[in-house]
C-alpha positions as CSV (number, residue, x, y, z in Angstrom):
1,M,-13.4,-3.5,-13.2
2,K,-10.2,-5.2,-12.0
3,S,-11.6,-8.5,-10.7
4,D,-8.6,-10.9,-11.1
5,H,-7.5,-10.3,-7.5
6,W,-11.0,-10.9,-6.2
7,F,-11.4,-14.2,-8.2
8,H,-7.9,-15.2,-6.9
9,E,-9.1,-14.7,-3.3
10,V,-12.4,-16.6,-3.9
11,F,-10.6,-19.7,-5.2
12,R,-8.1,-19.5,-2.5
13,V,-10.8,-19.6,0.1
14,L,-13.1,-22.0,-1.8
15,P,-10.7,-24.2,-3.9
16,D,-13.3,-27.0,-4.4
17,L,-15.2,-24.6,-6.7
18,G,-13.2,-26.0,-9.5
19,R,-14.8,-29.4,-9.1
20,Q,-18.3,-27.8,-9.1
21,L,-17.6,-25.9,-12.3
22,I,-16.3,-28.9,-14.3
23,P,-19.4,-31.0,-15.0
24,D,-18.0,-34.5,-15.1
25,L,-16.1,-33.9,-11.8
26,A,-19.2,-32.6,-9.9
27,S,-20.8,-35.2,-7.6
28,P,-23.6,-36.3,-7.5
29,P,-24.7,-35.4,-11.0
30,R,-28.0,-33.5,-11.2
31,A,-29.9,-31.1,-13.5
32,T,-28.4,-29.5,-16.7
33,A,-25.6,-27.0,-16.7
34,E,-26.5,-24.4,-19.3
35,A,-23.5,-22.2,-18.4
36,V,-20.9,-24.8,-17.3
37,G,-19.7,-27.3,-19.8
38,S,-16.8,-28.2,-22.2
39,A,-16.1,-26.0,-25.1
40,D,-17.6,-28.7,-27.4
41,A,-20.6,-26.5,-28.2
42,R,-23.0,-29.3,-28.9
43,G,-25.7,-28.3,-26.3
44,E,-25.3,-31.5,-24.3
45,D,-26.7,-31.7,-20.7
46,S,-24.2,-31.8,-17.9
47,S,-24.4,-32.1,-14.1
48,Q,-25.1,-29.2,-11.7
49,P,-22.7,-28.8,-8.8
50,P,-23.9,-29.7,-5.3
51,D,-23.6,-27.7,-2.1
52,R,-20.0,-27.5,-0.8
53,A,-19.5,-30.4,1.6
54,S,-18.6,-29.6,5.2
55,R,-15.2,-31.3,5.1
56,E,-11.6,-30.5,4.4
57,S,-11.3,-29.3,0.8
58,A,-10.0,-31.8,-1.7
59,Y,-8.0,-29.0,-3.4
60,L,-5.4,-26.4,-2.5
61,F,-5.2,-23.2,-4.5
62,R,-1.7,-22.0,-5.5
63,P,-0.6,-19.4,-8.0
64,V,2.3,-20.4,-10.2
65,A,4.8,-18.5,-12.4
66,L,6.0,-20.4,-15.4
67,K,9.8,-19.8,-15.9
68,S,11.5,-18.6,-19.0
69,V,8.3,-17.0,-20.4
70,A,6.0,-14.3,-19.1
71,Y,3.1,-16.7,-18.4
72,H,1.2,-16.2,-15.2
73,P,-2.0,-18.2,-15.1
74,D,-4.6,-17.0,-12.5
75,G,-3.9,-20.1,-10.4
76,V,-3.7,-23.8,-10.2
77,L,-6.0,-26.0,-8.1
78,W,-3.9,-28.9,-6.7
79,P,-5.6,-31.9,-5.3
80,R,-4.4,-32.9,-1.9
81,H,-4.1,-36.6,-2.8
82,P,-2.5,-37.5,-5.0
83,P,-0.5,-34.3,-5.8
84,G,-0.3,-35.2,-9.5
85,G,-4.1,-35.6,-9.8
86,S,-6.4,-38.5,-10.6
87,E,-9.3,-39.1,-13.0
88,R,-11.8,-37.9,-10.4
89,E,-9.6,-35.1,-8.9
90,P,-7.3,-33.8,-11.6
91,V,-5.0,-30.8,-11.3
92,V,-7.0,-27.8,-12.6
93,L,-5.4,-24.9,-14.4
94,L,-7.6,-21.8,-13.7
95,E,-7.9,-18.7,-15.9
96,V,-10.4,-15.8,-15.5
97,Q,-10.7,-13.8,-18.7
98,M,-12.9,-10.8,-18.3
99,H,-11.8,-8.8,-21.4
100,S,-11.3,-9.5,-25.1
101,D,-7.8,-10.6,-26.0
102,P,-7.1,-12.0,-29.6
103,L,-4.1,-13.9,-28.3
104,F,-5.7,-15.6,-25.3
105,Q,-6.4,-19.0,-27.0
106,R,-2.8,-19.4,-28.1
107,R,-1.5,-18.2,-24.7
108,L,-3.8,-20.6,-22.9
109,G,-2.4,-23.5,-25.0
110,A,1.2,-22.4,-24.4
111,E,0.9,-22.0,-20.7
112,T,-0.9,-25.3,-20.3
113,F,1.9,-27.3,-21.9
114,H,4.5,-25.2,-20.1
115,L,2.8,-26.2,-16.9
116,L,3.1,-29.8,-17.9
117,Q,6.7,-29.4,-18.8
118,Q,7.7,-27.8,-15.5
119,H,5.7,-30.0,-13.2
120,E,6.5,-33.6,-14.2
121,T,4.4,-35.0,-11.3
122,I,1.1,-33.9,-13.1
123,R,-0.7,-37.0,-14.5
124,H,-4.2,-35.7,-14.9
125,L,-4.9,-32.1,-15.9
126,R,-8.0,-30.1,-16.7
127,V,-8.3,-26.5,-17.9
128,L,-11.0,-24.2,-16.5
129,V,-11.7,-20.8,-18.0
130,L,-14.2,-18.3,-16.6
131,V,-15.6,-15.6,-18.9
132,P,-18.3,-13.0,-18.5
133,H,-19.9,-14.1,-21.7
134,R,-19.0,-16.2,-24.8
135,R,-19.0,-13.2,-27.1
136,L,-15.5,-12.2,-26.0
137,A,-12.9,-12.0,-28.8
138,L,-10.3,-14.5,-27.6
139,G,-8.8,-15.5,-31.0
140,S,-10.0,-16.6,-34.3
141,D,-9.1,-19.4,-36.8
142,P,-6.7,-21.3,-34.5
143,P,-4.6,-24.2,-35.8
144,R,-6.3,-27.6,-35.8
145,L,-4.2,-28.9,-32.9
146,L,-5.1,-25.8,-30.8
147,R,-8.8,-26.1,-31.9
148,R,-8.9,-29.7,-30.7
149,F,-7.3,-28.7,-27.4
150,L,-9.8,-25.9,-26.8
151,R,-12.8,-28.1,-27.7
152,H,-12.0,-31.2,-25.8
153,N,-9.7,-30.2,-23.0
154,V,-11.0,-26.8,-21.8
155,T,-14.1,-26.2,-19.7
156,W,-15.6,-22.8,-20.4
157,V,-17.9,-21.2,-17.8
158,D,-20.1,-18.4,-19.0
159,L,-20.7,-16.4,-15.8
160,G,-23.6,-14.4,-17.4
161,V,-25.5,-17.7,-18.2
162,L,-24.5,-19.2,-14.8
163,A,-26.1,-16.1,-13.1
164,R,-29.5,-16.9,-14.7
165,R,-29.6,-20.4,-13.3
166,P,-32.3,-20.8,-10.6
167,D,-31.5,-22.1,-7.1
168,L,-27.8,-21.7,-7.6
169,D,-25.4,-22.9,-5.0
170,P,-24.3,-19.9,-2.9
171,T,-20.6,-20.4,-3.7
172,L,-21.4,-20.5,-7.4
173,A,-23.7,-17.5,-7.1
174,L,-20.7,-15.7,-5.5
175,L,-18.7,-16.1,-8.7
176,T,-21.4,-14.3,-10.7
177,L,-21.3,-11.0,-8.7
178,P,-18.8,-9.3,-11.0
179,V,-21.2,-9.7,-14.0
180,R,-24.7,-9.2,-12.5
181,P,-26.6,-6.0,-13.1
182,Q,-26.3,-3.6,-10.2
183,P,-30.1,-3.9,-9.3
184,D,-29.6,-7.7,-8.9
185,L,-26.6,-7.4,-6.6
186,A,-28.4,-6.7,-3.3
187,P,-31.0,-9.5,-3.5
188,T,-28.3,-11.9,-4.8
189,C,-25.9,-11.1,-1.9
190,Q,-28.7,-11.4,0.6
191,G,-29.6,-14.8,-0.7
192,I,-26.0,-15.9,-0.5
193,L,-25.7,-14.6,3.1
194,R,-28.9,-16.4,4.3
195,R,-27.3,-19.7,3.4
196,R,-23.6,-18.9,3.9
197,P,-23.1,-15.9,6.2
198,D,-19.4,-16.8,6.3
199,L,-18.9,-15.6,2.8
200,I,-19.4,-11.9,3.7
201,D,-15.6,-11.4,3.6
202,L,-15.6,-12.4,0.0
203,I,-18.8,-10.4,-0.9
204,L,-17.7,-7.0,0.6
205,P,-14.6,-6.4,-1.7
206,I,-16.4,-7.0,-4.9
207,L,-19.4,-4.8,-3.8
208,T,-16.9,-2.1,-2.9
209,E,-15.6,-2.2,-6.5
210,R,-19.1,-2.3,-8.0
211,F,-20.5,0.5,-5.8
212,Q,-17.6,2.8,-5.5
213,G,-19.7,5.8,-4.5
214,L,-21.1,4.0,-1.3
215,S,-19.5,4.0,2.1
216,S,-19.1,0.8,4.1
217,A,-22.1,1.8,6.2
218,Q,-24.2,2.2,3.1
219,L,-23.1,-1.2,1.7
220,M,-24.1,-2.8,5.0
221,A,-27.5,-1.2,4.8
222,T,-27.9,-2.3,1.2
223,L,-27.2,-5.9,2.2
224,G,-29.2,-5.7,5.4
225,V,-26.2,-6.7,7.4
226,S,-26.0,-5.7,11.1
227,K,-23.2,-3.5,12.3
228,D,-22.1,-6.2,14.8
229,L,-21.6,-8.8,12.0
230,W,-19.7,-6.1,9.9
231,R,-17.4,-5.2,12.9
232,H,-16.3,-8.8,13.3
233,T,-15.2,-9.3,9.7
234,P,-11.5,-9.3,8.9
235,L,-12.0,-6.5,6.3
236,F,-13.4,-4.2,9.0
237,Q,-10.5,-5.1,11.4
238,E,-8.0,-4.5,8.6
239,I,-9.5,-1.0,7.8
240,L,-9.6,-0.2,11.6
241,A,-6.0,-1.2,12.1
242,E,-4.9,0.8,9.1
243,G,-6.7,3.8,10.4
244,L,-5.1,3.5,13.8
245,R,-1.7,3.2,12.3
246,E,-2.2,6.2,10.1
247,G,-3.5,8.3,13.0
248,R,-0.6,7.2,15.3
249,D,2.0,8.0,12.6
250,R,0.4,11.4,11.8
251,G,0.2,12.3,15.5
252,L,3.8,11.4,16.1
253,A,4.9,13.5,13.1
254,E,2.9,16.5,14.2
255,G,4.1,16.2,17.8
256,R,7.7,16.0,16.7
257,E,7.4,19.1,14.4
258,K,5.7,21.2,17.1
259,G,8.1,20.1,19.8
260,M,11.1,21.0,17.7
261,A,9.7,24.4,16.8
262,Q,8.9,25.1,20.5
263,G,12.4,23.8,21.6
264,I,14.2,26.1,19.1
265,A,12.2,29.1,20.1
266,E,12.8,28.5,23.8
267,G,16.5,27.8,23.1
268,I,16.9,31.1,21.2
269,A,15.2,33.0,24.0
270,E,17.4,31.4,26.7
271,G,20.5,32.0,24.6
272,I,19.7,35.6,24.1
273,A,19.1,36.2,27.8
274,E,22.2,34.3,28.8
275,G,24.3,36.1,26.2
276,R,23.2,39.5,27.2
277,E,24.0,38.8,30.9
278,V,27.4,37.4,30.1
279,G,28.1,40.2,27.6
280,R,27.2,42.9,30.1
281,E,29.4,41.4,32.8
282,E,32.3,41.0,30.5
283,G,31.8,44.5,29.1
284,R,31.8,46.1,32.5
285,A,35.0,44.4,33.6
286,E,36.9,45.1,30.4
287,G,35.5,48.6,30.2
288,R,36.8,49.4,33.7
289,E,40.2,48.0,33.0
290,A,40.5,49.8,29.7
291,G,39.3,53.0,31.3
292,R,41.9,52.9,34.1
293,A,44.8,52.3,31.6
294,E,43.9,55.1,29.3
295,G,42.9,57.4,32.1
296,R,46.4,57.5,33.4
297,E,47.5,59.1,30.1
298,E,44.7,61.4,29.2
299,G,43.1,62.0,32.5
300,R,40.8,60.1,34.7
301,E,37.6,61.5,33.3
302,A,38.4,61.2,29.6
303,G,39.9,57.7,30.1
304,R,36.9,56.5,32.0
305,E,34.5,57.6,29.2
306,E,36.5,56.1,26.4
307,G,37.0,52.9,28.4
308,R,33.3,52.5,28.8
309,L,32.7,53.0,25.1
310,E,35.4,50.6,24.0
311,G,34.4,48.1,26.6
312,A,30.7,48.3,25.6
313,S,31.6,47.7,21.9
314,E,33.8,44.7,22.7
315,G,31.1,43.5,25.1
316,R,28.5,43.6,22.4
317,H,30.8,41.9,20.0
318,R,31.5,39.1,22.5
319,E,27.8,38.8,23.4
320,A,26.8,38.5,19.8
321,L,29.6,36.0,19.1
322,S,28.7,33.9,22.1
323,L,25.0,33.8,21.2
324,T,25.7,33.1,17.6
325,L,28.0,30.2,18.3
326,R,25.6,28.7,20.8
327,Q,22.7,28.8,18.3
328,L,24.8,27.4,15.4
329,E,26.0,24.5,17.5
330,R,22.4,23.9,18.8
331,L,21.1,23.8,15.2
332,L,24.1,22.2,13.3
333,G,26.1,20.4,16.0
334,P,29.8,21.2,16.9
335,L,31.6,23.4,14.3
336,N,35.0,22.5,12.9
337,A,38.0,24.7,13.8
338,A,38.1,26.5,10.4
339,C,34.4,27.3,10.4
340,R,34.6,28.5,14.0
341,A,37.5,30.8,13.3
342,R,35.7,32.4,10.4
343,V,32.7,33.1,12.6
344,E,34.9,34.6,15.3
345,A,36.5,36.9,12.8
346,L,33.2,38.5,11.8
347,T,32.4,42.1,12.7
348,L,29.6,42.9,15.1
349,E,27.4,43.9,12.2
350,R,28.0,40.7,10.4
351,L,27.5,38.7,13.6
352,E,24.1,40.3,14.0
353,E,23.2,39.5,10.4
354,L,24.3,35.9,10.9
355,A,22.2,35.6,14.1
356,L,19.1,36.3,11.9
357,A,20.1,34.2,9.0
358,L,21.0,31.0,11.0
359,L,17.3,30.5,11.9
360,D,16.8,29.1,8.3
361,F,19.9,26.9,8.4
362,K,19.4,23.1,8.2
363,K,22.9,21.9,7.6
364,A,26.5,23.1,7.8
365,E,26.8,23.6,4.1
366,E,24.4,26.5,4.3
367,L,26.6,28.2,7.0
368,N,29.6,27.8,4.7
369,R,27.8,29.4,1.8
370,W,26.7,32.3,3.9
371,L,30.3,32.9,5.2
372,E,31.6,32.8,1.6
373,G,29.0,35.0,0.0
374,G,26.5,36.1,2.7
375,V,23.6,34.2,0.9
376,T,22.0,30.9,2.1
């Protein structure tokens, strides 16, 4: 499960968790910390973290990127005062390692000293590593210098062991959700929410990952959370806003598509009707004139008949040309002079073919290809 982003968000919202997880920084000291302690595996007792105080946090969580190398620690907890840290509130380099990585120990040492190199204001530094269990393969047979660093300067938190501690602080119980068995998740979350209902925004994302087959409503039922509480969470508001945006965008796209199709159909129908009327009028006028001219030579009756035929042919040609040019300019915009001249030179038969083919045109290049070869 991809949990780095979730832990990032937890420590951003609850930056003082770092103090609770490092035994000698927790205040007041109480009980033994089976899961939380330094890497010095001597079985010594340590203090258990107290409930989070209702005051401004002592730390700020900020991710850092160490330049010149591809080191990206999961985050750094910076004390508000002083910025370089103190004995009681040091700067804390945070790493969450949920999978085996044989190079992790060496990378941890390297990024720690790169952090010190690039942030000269740091005077007191502690390293905190969260793991699902201590059986992870994170490196073997490190050099003596690195071994001393890992033993004396790194606090290792075994989340599996931490989850078994009774009467756990709700913020610490929150950290154990990625490693708890699924049957334990619902009662654990309910216990957290009884004491800290404000943590629901941090609980829902990890439950969505752990129970990927459940809907939001089913998750709420599993937790025993009311719909009113769920509706007021930022997660619900984010999902609602995303749904509204998607619906609005989809509606606009469908409306545009249908409107364009309807507009083209109406334009074609109007153009055909207008073209027919204009063509008939022009055909009548030209037919009468041609009939009179030729009738003087061959006789009134013969001339009138031939004039009608010629006028009708030219009228159809003009009608087809007028309609075709209107539709082309409606679809493609104004035509250049050369392209317009080529269209005007087409025969009636070719104009009728073009009137059908132009319905599939999307750009002027397709018209040019048709004029050159008759294929779009």
